[in-house]
C-alpha positions in Angstrom: -20.1 -30.9 -24.1 -18.9 -27.6 -25.4 -18.8 -27.7 -29.2 -17.1 -24.4 -30.1 -15.0 -21.6 -28.7 -17.8 -19.1 -28.9 -20.0 -21.5 -26.9 -17.2 -21.7 -24.2 -17.0 -17.9 -24.1 -20.8 -17.5 -23.7 -20.7 -19.9 -20.8 -17.7 -18.2 -19.2 -19.4 -14.8 -19.5 -22.5 -16.3 -17.9 -20.5 -17.7 -15.0 -18.9 -14.3 -14.5 -22.3 -12.5 -14.5 -22.3 -9.9 -11.7 -18.5 -9.5 -11.8 -16.8 -6.3 -12.8 -17.1 -5.6 -16.5 -13.3 -5.1 -16.9 -12.8 -8.5 -15.3 -15.2 -10.1 -17.7 -13.4 -8.5 -20.6 -10.0 -9.7 -19.4 -11.2 -13.2 -18.8 -12.9 -13.6 -22.2 -9.9 -12.1 -24.0 -7.5 -14.5 -22.2 -9.7 -17.5 -22.8 -10.2 -16.8 -26.5 -6.5 -16.2 -27.1 -5.5 -19.4 -25.3 -8.2 -21.6 -26.9 -7.7 -20.3 -30.4 -3.9 -20.6 -30.2 -4.1 -24.1 -28.8 -6.7 -25.1 -31.4 -4.7 -23.7 -34.2 -1.6 -25.6 -33.0 -3.6 -28.8 -32.6 -5.0 -28.6 -36.1 -1.6 -27.9 -37.6 0.0 -30.8 -35.7 -2.8 -33.2 -36.8 -4.3 -31.9 -40.1 -7.1 -34.5 -40.1 -8.5 -33.5 -36.6 -11.6 -31.3 -36.4 -12.4 -28.5 -34.0 -15.0 -30.6 -32.3 -12.5 -33.4 -31.7 -9.7 -31.2 -30.5 -11.5 -28.7 -28.3 -12.5 -31.0 -25.4 -8.9 -31.9 -24.7 -7.8 -28.3 -24.9 -10.7 -27.2 -22.5 -9.8 -30.0 -20.1 -6.2 -28.6 -19.9 -7.3 -25.0 -19.7 -10.2 -25.4 -17.4 -14.0 -25.3 -17.6 -15.9 -22.0 -17.6 -16.8 -22.6 -14.0 -13.2 -23.2 -12.9 -11.9 -20.2 -14.9 -14.6 -17.9 -13.6 -13.8 -18.9 -10.0 -10.1 -18.3 -10.5 -10.7 -14.9 -11.9 -13.0 -13.9 -9.1 -10.4 -15.1 -6.5 -7.7 -13.1 -8.3 -9.9 -9.9 -8.3 -10.3 -10.2 -4.5 -6.5 -10.2 -4.1 -5.5 -7.8 -6.8 -7.2 -4.4 -6.4 -6.3 -1.0 -8.1 -3.7 0.9 -6.0 -6.0 3.7 -5.0 -9.0 1.5 -4.0 -9.7 2.2 -0.4 -10.8 -0.8 1.7 -14.4 -0.6 2.8 -14.7 0.1 6.5 -16.7 2.3 8.9 -14.9 5.6 9.6 -15.5 6.4 13.2 -13.6 9.7 13.2 -15.5 12.9 13.7 -16.9 14.9 10.8 -14.2 17.5 11.3 -11.4 14.9 11.1 -13.0 13.2 8.1 -13.2 16.6 6.3 -9.6 17.4 6.6 -8.4 13.7 6.3 -8.9 14.2 2.5 -5.3 15.4 2.4 -4.1 12.0 3.5 -6.3 10.2 1.0 -4.3 8.9 -2.1 -7.5 8.8 -4.1 -7.9 12.6 -3.9 -4.3 13.2 -4.9 -4.5 10.6 -7.8 -7.7 12.2 -9.0 -6.3 15.7 -8.8 -3.2 14.6 -10.8 -5.4 12.9 -13.4 -7.7 16.0 -13.8 -4.8 18.3 -14.3 -3.1 15.9 -16.7 -6.3 15.3 -18.7 -5.7 18.5 -20.7 -2.6 16.9 -22.2 -4.3 13.5 -22.9 -7.3 15.4 -24.2 -5.2 17.3 -26.8 -3.5 14.1 -27.9 -6.7 12.0 -28.2 -8.7 14.8 -29.9 -6.0 15.5 -32.4 -5.5 11.8 -33.2 -9.3 11.2 -33.5 -9.9 14.2 -35.7 -6.9 13.6 -37.9 -7.7 9.9 -38.2 -11.3 10.5 -39.2 -10.4 13.3 -41.7 -7.6 11.3 -43.4 -9.7 8.1 -43.5 -12.7 9.8 -45.0 -10.6 11.9 -47.4 -8.8 8.9 -48.8 -11.8 6.6 -48.8 -12.3 7.2 -52.5 -9.0 5.6 -53.1 -8.1 2.0 -52.4 -5.5 3.0 -49.9 -8.1 4.7 -47.7 -9.5 1.4 -46.5 -6.3 0.0 -44.9 -5.6 3.5 -43.4 -9.1 3.6 -41.9 -8.5 0.1 -40.6 -5.2 1.1 -38.9 -6.9 4.1 -37.4 -9.8 2.1 -36.0 -7.3 -0.5 -34.6 -5.4 2.3 -32.9 -8.4 3.2 -30.9 -8.1 -0.2 -29.1 -4.5 0.7 -28.0 -5.7 4.1 -26.8 -8.5 2.6 -24.9 -6.0 0.2 -23.2 -3.5 3.0 -22.4 -6.2 5.4 -21.1 -7.7 2.5 -19.0 -4.4 1.9 -17.3 -4.1 5.6 -16.5 -7.6 5.7 -15.1 -7.0 2.6 -13.0 -3.6 3.9 -11.7 -4.8 7.4 -10.7 -8.6 7.1 -10.2 -8.7 3.6 -8.7 -11.4 2.4 -11.2 -10.9 -1.2 -12.3 -10.2 -1.2 -16.1 -9.1 -3.8 -18.6 -5.5 -4.9 -18.1 -5.0 -6.8 -21.3 -5.7 -6.0 -24.9 -8.6 -7.5 -26.7 -7.7 -10.7 -28.6 -7.5 -10.3 -32.3 -7.4 -13.4 -34.5 -4.3 -13.7 -36.7 -5.6 -16.5 -39.0 -8.3 -14.4 -40.7 -8.0 -11.9 -43.5 -7.9 -8.2 -43.2 -11.4 -7.7 -44.4 -13.0 -9.7 -41.6 -10.8 -7.9 -39.1 -11.9 -4.5 -40.5 -15.5 -5.6 -40.4 -15.1 -6.7 -36.8 -13.6 -3.3 -35.9 -16.4 -1.4 -37.6 -19.2 -3.5 -36.0 -17.7 -3.3 -32.5 -19.6 -0.8 -30.5 -16.5 -0.1 -28.4 -14.6 1.2 -31.4 -17.1 4.1 -31.6 -17.5 4.7 -28.0 -13.8 4.9 -27.6 -13.7 7.5 -30.4 -16.4 9.5 -28.6 -14.3 9.4 -25.4 -11.3 10.6 -27.4 -13.2 13.6 -28.7 -14.9 14.6 -25.5 -11.7 14.3 -23.4 -10.5 17.6 -24.8 -13.4 19.9 -23.6 -13.4 18.0 -20.3 -9.7 18.4 -20.0 -9.9 22.1 -20.6 -12.7 22.4 -18.0 -10.9 20.3 -15.4 -7.6 22.1 -15.9 -9.2 25.6 -15.7 -11.3 25.0 -12.7 -8.7 23.2 -10.6 -5.8 25.5 -11.4 -8.0 28.5 -10.5 -9.1 26.8 -7.2 -5.6 25.9 -6.3 -4.2 29.3 -7.1 -6.9 31.1 -5.1 -6.4 28.7 -2.2 -2.6 29.1 -2.2 -3.0 32.9 -2.4 -5.2 32.9 0.7 -2.8 30.7 2.7 0.2 32.8 1.6 -1.4 36.2 2.0 0.2 37.1 5.4 3.7 36.3 3.9 3.0 38.2 0.7 1.5 41.1 2.6 3.8 41.4 5.6 7.0 39.9 4.2 7.0 41.3 0.6 4.6 44.2 0.9 2.6 42.9 -2.1 -0.9 44.4 -2.6 -4.0 42.4 -3.2 -4.5 44.1 -6.5 -3.5 47.2 -8.5 -6.0 49.4 -10.3 -5.4 52.7 -12.0 -2.1 53.4 -10.2 -3.6 52.6 -6.8 -2.3 49.7 -4.6 -4.9 47.9 -2.5 -3.9 46.1 0.7 -5.8 43.9 3.1 -6.4 45.1 6.6 -4.2 43.2 9.1 -7.2 41.6 10.9 -8.3 40.1 7.5 -5.0 38.1 7.1 -6.0 35.3 9.5 -9.4 35.1 7.8 -7.7 34.8 4.4 -5.6 31.9 5.7 -8.6 30.1 7.1 -10.5 30.6 3.8 -7.6 29.4 1.8 -7.3 26.2 3.9 -11.0 25.6 3.6 -11.0 26.2 -0.1 -8.0 23.9 -0.6 -9.8 21.1 1.4 -13.0 21.5 -0.6 -10.9 21.4 -3.8 -9.5 18.0 -2.8 -13.0 16.7 -2.0 -14.2 18.0 -5.4 -11.3 16.4 -7.3 -12.0 13.1 -5.7 -15.7 13.3 -6.5 -15.2 14.4 -10.1 -12.4 11.9 -10.6 -14.9 9.1 -9.5 -17.5 10.4 -12.0 -14.9 10.5 -14.8 -13.8 7.0 -14.0 -17.4 5.8 -14.3 -17.8 7.5 -17.7 -14.5 6.0 -18.9 -15.6 2.5 -17.9 -18.9 2.9 -19.7 -17.2 4.0 -22.9 -13.9 2.1 -22.9 -14.9 -1.3 -21.6 -16.7 -3.9 -23.7 -19.7 -5.4 -21.8 
């Protein structure tokens, strides 16, 4: 018989062994929230009842670790991230597969994420640096401790929001629910739990590194897209608007007419390679986000 909520959570985690780490985090968070809320209500309703006496009935109503683990695994099979592509053998030719990237929503989602990451990187980096600076600067005063606690707590919200963005655009399964935080304990145990939680610090590291990555992603892909579009549009720019390729020291340089089809082909190829690259880098970034933002 399960004697405590922590024991129930350990058994549930064991039953979910091998499942996605985000699924495990959601299942543990849901279970802890339900059990602790139900236990608190039971003790308030019957002041003389102990946790050991009340817990078996609560677990019977909620479900055993085996039942809950099975239910979550069934849900995961039915509810997949939007951009997750079903696994199947692609029998198309290599040529068709190469250009089919333009019809792949994962590539477009990844490209959008990589371009948008500059904005999120600025926001996360600014918040992290400001929070650390203010918290450390005020630590000598008593007000510095609650401010530091609020800042550390905010990292959980940022991890959840970023996780939803990553899942929506990159197709990587991320936590869909916030971590459960007990309400019936004092602020000091809550602060201690935040400080000792490894995910607090890995989330902060993610927030800091997102800015240089965002700058890199934005610079590389804007450049590739611009060069690709220039190659594709070169006949129109050259023949329709009489625009030179470049201008140096008062001299206009134009492409030879026979080079215009070559420029179009190169532009299309570069655009296709850019989409493949965005899908690949988006996948790598999603793996990194999962390592740093998900509690395992």
